[in-house]
C-alpha positions in Angstrom: -175.4 -55.8 -157.5 -174.3 -52.3 -155.8 -174.9 -48.9 -155.6 -172.7 -46.2 -155.0 -171.0 -43.0 -156.0 -172.1 -39.4 -157.6 -173.1 -39.1 -160.6 -174.6 -41.6 -163.1 -173.2 -43.7 -165.9 -174.6 -43.6 -169.3 -177.3 -45.4 -170.3 -176.5 -49.1 -171.6 -179.9 -50.8 -173.4 -180.5 -54.2 -172.4 -180.9 -55.6 -176.7 -184.8 -55.8 -176.3 -186.0 -59.7 -176.3 -183.8 -62.2 -177.4 -180.6 -60.8 -174.4 -183.5 -61.6 -172.4 -184.6 -64.8 -173.1 -181.1 -65.5 -173.4 -180.7 -64.5 -169.8 -184.1 -66.2 -169.0 -182.5 -69.6 -170.4 -179.7 -69.6 -169.2 -180.8 -69.2 -165.6 -183.0 -71.8 -165.6 -180.4 -74.5 -167.6 -178.2 -73.8 -164.4 -181.4 -74.1 -162.3 -181.1 -77.8 -163.8 -177.8 -78.1 -162.9 -177.3 -76.9 -159.9 -180.8 -77.9 -157.8 -179.7 -81.7 -158.2 -176.2 -81.5 -158.1 -176.7 -79.5 -154.3 -179.5 -82.1 -153.6 -176.7 -84.4 -154.3 -174.4 -83.1 -152.3 -176.7 -82.8 -148.9 -176.1 -86.6 -148.8 -172.8 -86.0 -148.2 -171.6 -86.2 -143.9 -171.4 -82.6 -142.4 -167.6 -81.4 -143.0 -166.2 -81.7 -138.9 -166.8 -79.2 -136.6 -169.8 -77.8 -139.2 -173.4 -77.1 -137.5 -175.7 -79.2 -137.9 -178.7 -77.2 -140.2 -181.3 -75.2 -138.1 -184.7 -76.0 -139.1 -185.6 -74.3 -142.8 -188.0 -71.4 -141.3 -185.3 -70.8 -138.3 -182.9 -70.2 -140.8 -184.5 -68.5 -143.2 -185.5 -65.8 -141.0 -181.5 -65.9 -139.6 -180.8 -65.7 -143.0 -182.9 -62.4 -143.3 -181.6 -60.6 -139.5 -178.2 -61.6 -140.7 -178.0 -59.4 -143.7 -180.0 -56.0 -142.0 -177.4 -57.2 -139.1 -174.6 -57.2 -142.2 -175.8 -53.9 -144.2 -174.9 -51.3 -142.7 -170.6 -52.9 -141.8 -170.7 -53.4 -145.9 -172.0 -50.1 -146.8 -169.6 -48.5 -144.7 -166.4 -50.7 -146.1 -168.2 -49.7 -149.8 -168.0 -45.9 -148.3 -164.5 -46.4 -147.2 -163.3 -48.3 -150.7 -165.3 -45.5 -152.9 -162.8 -42.0 -150.7 -159.3 -45.0 -151.5 -160.4 -45.4 -155.5 -161.2 -41.4 -155.5 -157.6 -40.4 -154.1 -156.2 -43.3 -156.8 -158.2 -41.3 -160.0 -159.7 -37.8 -160.2 -162.7 -39.6 -162.6 -165.9 -38.8 -160.2 -167.6 -42.1 -159.8 -170.8 -43.5 -161.0 -173.5 -43.5 -159.5 -174.6 -47.9 -160.4 -171.9 -49.9 -160.0 -172.9 -52.9 -161.6 -174.4 -53.1 -165.7 -177.3 -55.1 -165.4 -178.2 -52.1 -162.9 -177.1 -49.6 -165.7 -179.1 -51.4 -168.1 -182.5 -51.3 -165.7 -182.4 -47.8 -165.1 -182.3 -47.1 -168.8 -184.8 -49.3 -169.6 -189.0 -48.3 -169.4 -190.6 -51.4 -166.9 -192.9 -53.9 -168.9 -192.7 -57.6 -169.4 -189.3 -57.9 -170.2 -187.7 -55.2 -167.5 -189.8 -57.5 -164.3 -188.1 -61.1 -166.5 -184.5 -59.7 -165.1 -184.8 -58.1 -162.1 -186.6 -61.3 -161.2 -183.5 -62.9 -162.6 -181.5 -60.2 -160.3 -183.2 -60.6 -156.9 -184.5 -64.4 -156.8 -182.3 -66.8 -160.4 -179.0 -64.7 -159.4 -178.7 -65.7 -156.2 -179.6 -69.2 -155.5 -177.6 -70.1 -158.7 -174.9 -68.1 -157.0 -174.8 -69.4 -153.6 -175.2 -72.9 -154.4 -172.4 -72.2 -156.4 -170.2 -70.1 -153.9 -171.5 -71.6 -150.6 -172.8 -74.3 -151.8 -171.1 -76.5 -153.6 -167.4 -74.3 -153.5 -167.3 -73.7 -149.1 -167.7 -76.7 -148.1 -165.6 -78.0 -151.2 -162.7 -76.5 -149.0 -164.7 -77.1 -145.4 -164.5 -80.7 -146.2 -161.5 -80.6 -147.6 -159.6 -79.2 -144.2 -159.6 -75.4 -144.9 -161.2 -74.4 -141.8 -164.7 -72.2 -141.3 -163.0 -68.5 -141.7 -160.0 -69.1 -144.1 -163.4 -71.2 -145.9 -165.3 -68.4 -145.4 -163.1 -65.2 -147.0 -161.3 -67.7 -150.5 -164.8 -68.3 -151.1 -165.6 -65.4 -151.2 -162.6 -63.6 -152.5 -163.7 -65.0 -155.6 -166.9 -64.8 -155.5 -165.7 -60.6 -155.6 -163.4 -60.9 -158.0 -165.8 -63.2 -161.2 -168.3 -59.8 -160.6 -165.2 -58.1 -162.0 -165.9 -58.3 -164.7 -169.1 -55.7 -165.4 -168.1 -53.1 -162.5 -167.3 -50.0 -163.7 -163.8 -49.0 -163.6 -163.9 -46.0 -161.7 -165.7 -47.8 -158.8 -164.4 -51.2 -158.9 -162.7 -50.6 -155.6 -165.8 -49.8 -154.3 -167.8 -52.3 -155.4 -165.1 -55.0 -154.6 -165.1 -54.1 -150.9 -168.6 -54.3 -150.5 -169.1 -57.5 -152.7 -166.3 -58.8 -150.9 -168.0 -58.4 -146.9 -170.9 -59.6 -148.4 -169.5 -62.6 -149.2 -167.8 -63.1 -146.2 -172.1 -61.8 -144.2 -173.2 -64.8 -146.7 -170.8 -66.9 -145.7 -171.1 -66.4 -142.0 -174.7 -67.2 -142.4 -173.8 -70.5 -144.3 -172.0 -71.6 -141.4 -174.7 -70.7 -138.8 -177.8 -72.4 -140.6 -176.1 -75.2 -141.7 -178.7 -74.3 -144.3 -177.5 -72.7 -148.6 -181.4 -71.5 -148.6 -180.5 -68.3 -146.0 -177.8 -67.1 -148.1 -180.2 -66.8 -150.4 -182.5 -65.0 -148.9 -179.8 -62.2 -147.8 -178.4 -62.2 -151.3 -181.8 -61.5 -152.5 -182.4 -58.6 -150.6 -179.2 -57.6 -150.8 -179.5 -57.4 -154.3 -183.2 -56.1 -154.2 -182.2 -53.1 -152.0 -179.4 -52.3 -154.5 -182.0 -52.4 -157.2 -184.4 -50.4 -155.6 -182.2 -47.5 -154.7 -181.1 -47.4 -158.7 -184.3 -46.8 -160.0 -185.0 -44.3 -157.2 -181.9 -42.5 -157.3 -182.5 -42.7 -160.9 
């Protein structure tokens, strides 16, 4: 999720009820698969040169601090990406650079709004961090790939997988921000040896962008 640009896109309301139920069911189903799989993967030996897992509480703090350190760099990258986008195209950029954010700012807050928001801030970070920093990055590391190449490759795939939900007039800016976020998350994974700190940092990023989108709307 990312906020960028200077003008609001037209509203894209979420389908009342059905879409939110389907999204929640998909999240729960993904968790039922991902969590046991992650627990099984955690029994595998650590990749060569990997940092042993830090204490859980320390890891959470490291995730939060890592996000606070990274967010100025992420925003700077997004601003530079938007400058490139505006140089390439005269189309005014949208303020909302993600379809879920766009839908949320067009809705009146109710039970469905809070369900979608909770999925964006809690559900999506848990599932995506299990998949990308938990499975993919660690699979690369166990396959003999170095820490930095694994971080950058995983981060690039993470950013590109979001391309379909990004408005074309903010794609460069949003992809730049997502790549920098993913690199920061990959570094947190390597420094802490845990997935939970990545989930915390990712959730903070999504919550920040949701808050900005609602406030600026």
